[in-house]
N, C-alpha and C positions, 0 to 999 in steps of 0.2 A: 657713375658718370660715363657717358659715351665719349670716347677719345676723339672721334672725327678723323681718324687715322686710316690709312690704307695699308694692310687689311684692317677692317673695323674690329674694335674690341671695346670692352668696358672694364672698369676696375674700381675698387674702393680705395680711397686714400684717407689718411688721418685728418681730423679736424684741423683747421688752420693751414693746411697745405693748399697750394695753388696748382692749377693745371693750365697749360697753354698749348695750343696747336700752333706750332711755328709755321708749318705748311702740311700738306697731305702726307708728307714723308717724315715729319719730325714732330713728336709729341713729348712734352715734358711735364713731370709733376715735381714739385719742390716745396721745401719749407723755407720760410724767411725770405731773404734776398738771394735765393738760389744757394743757400748754405748746404743743403742736402738735396741732391737732384738725381732723378731717374729719367733718362732720355731713351725713348724708343725711336730708332732711326731706320727708315726703309729707303734711304736715298740711293744706295747701291743696288740696282735692280737687274744685275746680271745673274743668269742661272748659275747656281753653285751649291754645293753641299755644305752642310754645317762645318765639316772638317776643313774644307777649302776656305770658308769664311774665317775660321779661327786662324789658319795659317796666314791669311792676308792681314788680319788684324794684329797678330803677334809680331809681324814684320814691320810695323809702323816705326818710322824713324824716331829715335829718342826714347822709345818705350822699352822698359825691362819687364818682360812678361814672366809670370810664374807658371807653375804647372797647370795644365788644362784639366778641367773637371766637368762633371755632368751638372746640368741645371735644368729645372723645369719651370717654365713660365706659362701659366694658364693651360696646363696639361700638354704643352708642346715641349718636347725634349730637345735640348741643345747642349752646347758646350760653352765653357767660359774660363776666364782666368783673372787673377789679380795681377796688377802691374804697378810699376812705379816709374817716375821720371825725375830727372834733375832739373828740368825746365819745362816750359809749356810744350804741349804735344798737339799736333794736328793730324787727324785721321783724314788723309787726302781723298778717300773715296766718298766721304760724306760732308766734310767740312767741320765735323764735330771737333772741338778742341778744348784743352784745359788752358787756364790762364797763367799757370805757374807750376813749379815743381809740385808733384802730388802723388797720391796713391789713388787708384781707381780700380773698378772691376768692369770687365767687358764680356758680354755674352752674345752668342749667335743662336737663333732659333729659326726653324723653317717657317716661311711665310705661307706655305700652302700652294704656291704657284711655281715652285722650283727656285725661288730666290730666298734670301735670308733676311731676317730683321736683326739689327744690332741693338743691344741694350747697354747703356753706359750708366754706371753709378759713380758719382763724384761728390765730394764734400768740400766745396769752396770755402766754407766758413772756417774749416780746420783741415786744410788739404793733406796733411800728413797723418792725422789721427781720426778725423771725422768719419772715415769709412768704418771704423770699429762700431760706431753707433748706427750708421746708415745700413750696412749690409744685413743685419738681422731683420730690421724693419722692412727692407726691400723684399726679402724672401717671404714675409707675411703678405705684402702687397701682391707679389707675383702669384700667390695662391688665389687671389680674388680676380685675376684676369680671366675674362671670358671672351674668346675669339668668336666672332660671328661670321656666318657664311656670307659670301659676296653675292 
């Protein structure tokens, strides 16, 4: 499916998953009523390195970030981390938020224009344990991402 996102990409998702373009800067795929969700966010369009993006994201108020690790999404190499929160968390640069205490994963990959794309994994159906099921599936989905030239 074509995401309709900027920068453009396509990906394959499991049967019964839904996709929605929130706007040109936010694309989500999810199962059920957003129980398992992957969000691609390109709202923050300031020039920055992946390392700077990760520092910005780990500094989000109310978030307890784990160690930073490498990630590959559609052959783009970036960095990411697992995190937890004791209450809802708002990522001020984009407006992405969780609705309650939860575990999530956050990644930053280069967009190709000097900015970065943030990818969020959340499991609203089981905010404290659902990530255990979502994370391995998300990594398989990440391998299907194909970034297209603008």
